[in-house]
Each structure stands twice: as structure tokens, then as C-alpha cells.
C-alpha positions, 0 to 999 in steps of 0.5 A: 603775458609777456609772450604777446608783446615779444611776438609782436615784435619778432612779426614787426622785424620780418615784415621790415626785413622783407621790405628792406630786401626788396629795395636793396636786392634788385632781384627781389624789388617789386616792379611797381615800387620804381613807378610809385616812387616816380610819381611821389617825386613829380608830385612834391616837385609840383607841390613845391612849385606852386607854394614858391610861386602861389601869390608871391607876386603879381604883373600889373601895368601902369598907366603907359602899359608897361608891366611890374611885379608886384610882390606879397611884402609890397616891393616893386620891380619894373620888368624891363621886357619887350613891353618897357620903354622910358617915360618921363614920371607923373606926378601922381605915381612917383613912388612907382616911378621911383621903383622904375628907377631903382629897376634901371640901376640895378641892371646897369642904366644909371643914366636912365635911372638919373634922368628919371630921378630928376623928374621924379624931384621936379614933380616932387617940387610942383607937388610941394610948392612953398611946404619945406616938407621933405616926403619919403620920395623926395628923401629917397630920390635924393640919396639915389640921385646923389649915388649916381653923380658921386659914383660917376663924378668923372663922367659930368659932361655925359650927366649933363647932357643925358639927365637935362632937361627933364619933366613931370606930368601934371594932370593934363600937362607936361612940365619941362624944366632945365637946371643947367640953363635955367628955363622951364615951360609947359606943354599938353600931356598929349606930347612924349619925350624923345629919348636918346642914349648917346651924348654925341647924337644929341650934342657936341662941345668945341672950343668956342661953342657947345651945343645939344638938342632935344626933341618931343613928339605929338602924334597927329591923325592923317590929314582928312584931305588925303584920304585914300580910295581902296584902289590908292592904298592897294597901289600905295602898299605896291609901290612901297613893298617895291622899295622893300619898305612894310609901311610909309612913315605917318607924319609927326608934330615935333617940338626941337629944344636947341641949347647952346653955351659960347666961352665968349660971346659970337652971336648976338640978338640978331642973328642967333638964328644963323647958328641953328640954321647951320646945323639943320643944313639950311644952306641956300640951296637946300632953302631953294630946293625945299622951297623954304620961306620965313617971316619975321612974327611979333615974336620970333619967325614963322617958316614953311617948306614942301616936304616929299615922301617916299610916294612922291607925295608933297605935304607942306610944313609950318615951323615955329621959331622962338629964339633967346639969346643972352651973354653967350647963352641961347635957347632955341625952340622949334616947332614943326607940323603939317599945315592942316593942323595950324589951329591946333598948333596954334594952341599948342604954341601959345601955351608953350610961349606964354609958360616959358620962362628963363631965371636970367633977368633981362631976357631978349626974345625976338 
């Protein structure tokens, strides 16, 4: 009765010894064993890779077409890839914008993050109106903003220049606000902010006066009166190629925001426009070459000039100008556009002027 188990153990030991000898002794190893082992390793690695990546995150796009990761645990992270570009936040997506700000800060773009956070907090203020309730996003954005400012307290001038003014898209409007200069105004949602990364590109600080400027842009359709034939398009392409250019830059509608602070008043409500004429290079000689003409309106000025492109085609441009000056603080708004858009731009300009507010009392506009 005890012989059978002993036989089974002996057979098992012999079989194991043979297999072990084949694994350790290369001369006894069967030729198919290394191939099977390699295939098993490869299969195992593929399975592990699929397990790691399976639904751990999905790539989605925001309203601007920029990519972000939405992970299974709910965490959101923007991808700073070739499709990424900066945008002012949208009131309906402040959560998404907050995670964008976090990604920017994480990757060393703390000033871009701060500008975005200012816009997010502006959106939240617009959202709650007169309510004292503090939302989760407002609390988190305030904490991040304070951390960035405290960490970079020695860069105050740079912070002010590159994070103010800021904005928020609200339904069909783009709202702009400045805490440094205490103003705000509205545009249509067709406008976009032009971002700068260096403060010396848009500002200068002198002993007597400091200034900065910003731009917003609105893309436009081509002038219907200048529609080209196929032959004219070919000649245009040929001329551009001779100038080592791929395409002709399209005309744009630009809104210029100029801001000044004077230590001691240098200007007044009658001559403040001269400062910005100088900064724009509008000397008497330049005005003659551009055929520049300016006339005073009931509120502000309107200027005209001619612009000649690379192909020698002349386009007439208009500029709406709007000035505010009080006790050394100045704000200058200038809206430039091709003349064929006169009717459309009149509506834009009217909306800007009607919504423009400065918190200072006794506002002077001329």
C-alpha cells in the first residue's frame, strides 16, 4: 500500500531533474525554449502596457481647440503641446481654466498662470454679483494667486505689467478690467487678447512718467471690393515669392489700450493725446507720408491714414480715439480698422464707449 506514493515521488523527481538540466545546461536545452520564453516576455510587456494605459486618461478639447487630459480620478491637466495657446478664461469653464493655470505654474510659466487666475477671479465676481458666497474655484484661485505673488514679491513691477488688465468671456461679450488703473469696459466675444511675455515689449518706466500698452484683435473678412481674379492671385503669389514671402498678411482690426502714470502732472485734458502721438511715431513728416488727418468729435477724435502693403496696394484706415486724463493718470483707447468696415466698427466702438467706466470721480473725457 505504501509503494505507490513512493513511485509517484520518484517519477516526479526524475522529470523535474531532466527539465532543470535542460534549463541550466546549454548543451541539453531544447532549441524551442528560448523562442517561447521571448514570446512570453513580449506578450507580458504588451499586456502590462495596455493595463497601464487603459482608460487611465482621455484627451479632450476645450472650446478653443486646445488639448487637455481628463484622468480617471477626475484630475485635469492641460497639454502644453503645439495646439496650445493662451486664452482669456470663459465664465462657463472656470474649473477648466483653473487647471490650465495650475499646469502653467507647474511648468514654470507663473506669470501666465497669474494673469489667468486674475481672469478667473474676475469671472467669479461677475458670477456671484452681490452675493457674499465664496465658491470653491474662487477660494482655490485666490490661494494660488497669493502664493505666486508672495513667492515673487521682488518682481512687483513685472507682475503688474503682465497680469493687468485681465478679462473674462461672458456669453457673447468679452469683459476687460484693470485693478491698477481702476477701469473696465466690454467688447463682443469676437475679440481676442494679444499676449506678451516680456514687460519691456509693452512698458517703460521713467523718472517722470511710466506707461504700458496692450492690444486686442478682431479678425475680419477681406474687402469685397478688392476680390481678385485667378490671374491677379497668380501675380500676387509671384510677387510675394520674389520677396521671399509665402503670403500677404491680412488687415486686422486692433484695439490699443495705452496707460500712463505721472509722478507730477505733465499733461492735461487738452494735450494728453500728444504723448501717444509721440509714442506712435506720429511726427509731422510721418503724418504727411501717411496722409494722416484727425478731426475732433463730440467725444474723442477720428483719424484717417493710408496704408500701402507689400504689393503696392493702398488701403484707407480709420482710427477711433478716446482719452481719459485726471491728476496724472491717463487712459487711451484707439480702435484702428479698414474704412470698408465703418458700419460694423461703429457698433463695436459704441459698445466700448458706453460700457467704459473709471472708478475715479470727475472723469474727464475729450
